[in-house]
N, C-alpha and C positions, 0 to 999 in steps of 0.2 A: 503494499498499499504506499502512495505518496501522495503529497499534498503541496498545493502551490498557491500563493497568496499574493494579491495586488491591491491597491486601494487607489482613489482618486478623490479630488475635490470638486471636479467639473467634469462629467457628472459625479454627485455625490455617492459614488459605489465603492463597495467592498467586496472583492470576489475570491472565493476560495473553491479551488478545484480539487476533488479527491478522486482519485483513481485507484483501483485493484487490478493487478494481472495474476491470472491463475491460468497455468496452461493447462489444466484438466477441463477447462470450460469447453473446447470444441467437443469432446466426448459427448458433451450435452446439447450440443448445436449452439452454443453460446460464443459471442466473441472472447478472445482471450482477456482483452482489456475492457472493462466498464467503470463508468463512475458518474458523479454529479457535481454540479455546479450549484454552489450557495451563493446568492447574491443580498447583501446586507446594505442598507443606507450608512454609508461611513461617516455621518455625522452622529446619527441617533442609535445606530446598532440594530434598529428594527429591520426585519426581513421584507424583501423587494419581491425575490422571485428564486424559483429553482429551475435549472436548466438541464439539459441532456450533455454531460460531458463527452461523450463518445461524438456527437456531432461538433461540438465547440472545438474539440482537440483535432478532429480531421480537418476541419474547414480553416482554422487558424494556422496549423502546421503548414497545409499546403498554400496559404497566403503568404507565410514568410518565405517559403522557398520559391514562390513566385516572384517576390520583391528582389530576391538576390539574384533569380534567373535573368531579370530584366537588365541586370547590370554586368553580370558575368558569363552567360551564355551566348552563343553566336545566334546571330539575328536570323540565319537561315536554317536553323536547326529542324531535322525532319525525321531523324529516328531517334527514338526514346526506348532504354532499357528500364526494367523493374525488376529488382532484385528483392523478393518480397511481393506477395500477391493479395493483402489485405485492404482493410479500410483506408490505409494512407496511400496506397498505390492507387486505388479509386480515386481519390480526392485530388491527388496530384496529376492523374492522367486528365481530369475534366480541367484542371487549371492550366495545364501546359496546352490542351486542346484549344482554349481560349486564346493562347498566346502565339502559338506556333501552326504552321500547316504540316501536321504530322502525318507521315506517309507509311510509317512502320512502326510496330511495338515488339520488342523481344522481351521475353518473359522467363525468369527463372523463379522458382518456388519449391517450397517443402511440402506441400499437401495437395493431392488431386483435387480434391473438391474446390480447395481456394483458387487454384490457377484455373480450373474451369469456370469458376465464377468471375474471376477478372477477364479472362480471355472473352467470355459472354459479354461483359460490361463493354470492352473495347470494340466487339463487332456491333454493339448498340449506337456506338458513336462512328460506325463506320471505318474503322481501322483495322487493318489485318493484324493479327497477334501471331507470333510465331514461339513456340516454347523450347528452351534450350536445357541441356542436362548439365551445364556448368555456367556458374554465375559470371567467371570471368570472360568465357565464350561470349555469353549474351551481351555483355557490356563493351565489348572489344571494339565495336564498329559504331557505337552509338554516340550521338551527339547530346543527347541528355540523358542522366543517368539518376534513378531514384532507388536508394536502398532503405528498406523498412523491414527489416528482418526482427521478428519479435525476439526479444532478450531471454536467454535460457542459459542457466547456470554451465551447461554442457555445451554451450556453443564454442565451436574451433574457429577462429579466424580464418577466412578462404578467400576473402577479395584482395586483389593485389591491383594498386592503382598504377602500376607500370603497364598494365594491360590497355590502360585507356590511350585513345587515340588522340593526336594533337587536335587542340581546338574544343575538347568537349568540357562539358559542365555536369557536375556530380553533386546532389543533394542528399546527404546523409542524414537521416532522420531516425536511426536507431542505435545512438550513442557510440556509433562507430565500432559496435559490438562484433561485426562480420568483417571488419577490415584488418588487414595486416598492417599493425601502425607503423612500422618500419618503411612501408612503401609509400607513406603519405609524402614523402621528400620529392616524389614525382610529380607533385600539383606544383604549377607556378605561382597561384594565388589562391589562398586558404581564407575565408570569411567564416567568423563565429558570429552566435547571436548577441553575447554581451562579454566585453571585455573585463568588466568589474566583477560579474557572478562568475566567470570561468577562473579569474585569479584568485577568488575566494575559497574554491573548492580544490580538495586534495587530489582527485582522480581525475587528471586532465583528459580530456577528448583528444587533445592534439598537443604534440609537443610546442610550447609557447613562441619558441624561435621560428616555427613556420606559419605561424599566424600572422596573416596582412592587416587585419583589422575586423571591426564587427559590423553588425548590419545596419544600426545607425549611422555609423561613419560612412559605410557604403553609399545609403539613401541620400546622404547630406553632401556627398562628393568629397569627402575627407581623403579619400584614395581611390584609384580606378579599379573597377572590377577586373579588366584585363587590359594588357599593354598592347598585346597583338593577336592575331587570329589563331596562332597556335598554341596559346596559353592553355593548360589544362587548369580547370578552376573547379573549386569546391566549395560549397556552404555545408560546413559540418557543426551540428547544432545540438543541445540537449533540452530545450524548450525553455520559453522564458515568459514568467507569468503576466508581463505587460500585454502580450499577445493574446491572452486568455480574457484580460481584462476588457482589451480594445474591441474583441468581436462580441464579448458578452454585453457591453454597454450597447453596441449598435443594435443587437438583437431586442435587447429591452427598449430602445428607442423606438425601434419599428413596431414592436407591441404596443406600446403605448398609443402611437399614431393610429392604428387600427382598433384601439379600445372604444 
């Protein structure tokens, strides 16, 4: 179980997202990760709303990746690889379909039912999907790569950044657990979600000397997402509570307008 908290004065909202990961859930036909967002008034502490953390997490994570991709991915990207085929894969596919003219989807996953569901979703978006038997093979010729492998204590890192082609962009949503960390030096530019948050945590997702900057710095133009067309770029992030707050506030404001 993990929880994330963020608060704001305008709008006056305090958001706590609580999620639980249970690897046995799929045996009962349930997602591995489930949770709830509790929304309070940040001045009075009175409850305002409860929301589906599954939806909030899926949309906000893909939104963060979309911002990074806007600045770091090649404008003509047309081939996308998805390592992991669950909720995050679907939300990222939808986001990237809105941004790029995707012609091909390359897929690697660990469960037949999950792979089939993702391929059907790609088909509903009129994009052909090809399933690969190796994660490195799936992403080797892709312009955009999304890794969303669900964490497991028994997971052995298997993805090698050296397999990526020049000019590719990778968004790593899974705490970089499936990645061989020594291979991250193959990236020319690495962006994380928040420098201050990462500095305060002992288990670094990326060696600090490899990090170019964070997402706010990227969006504000404090550094360039890529210097040339051949740069291999990555957005490697653990999640940031301000993202949950921003989307929750927007959903709450939309609901207020419809009430």
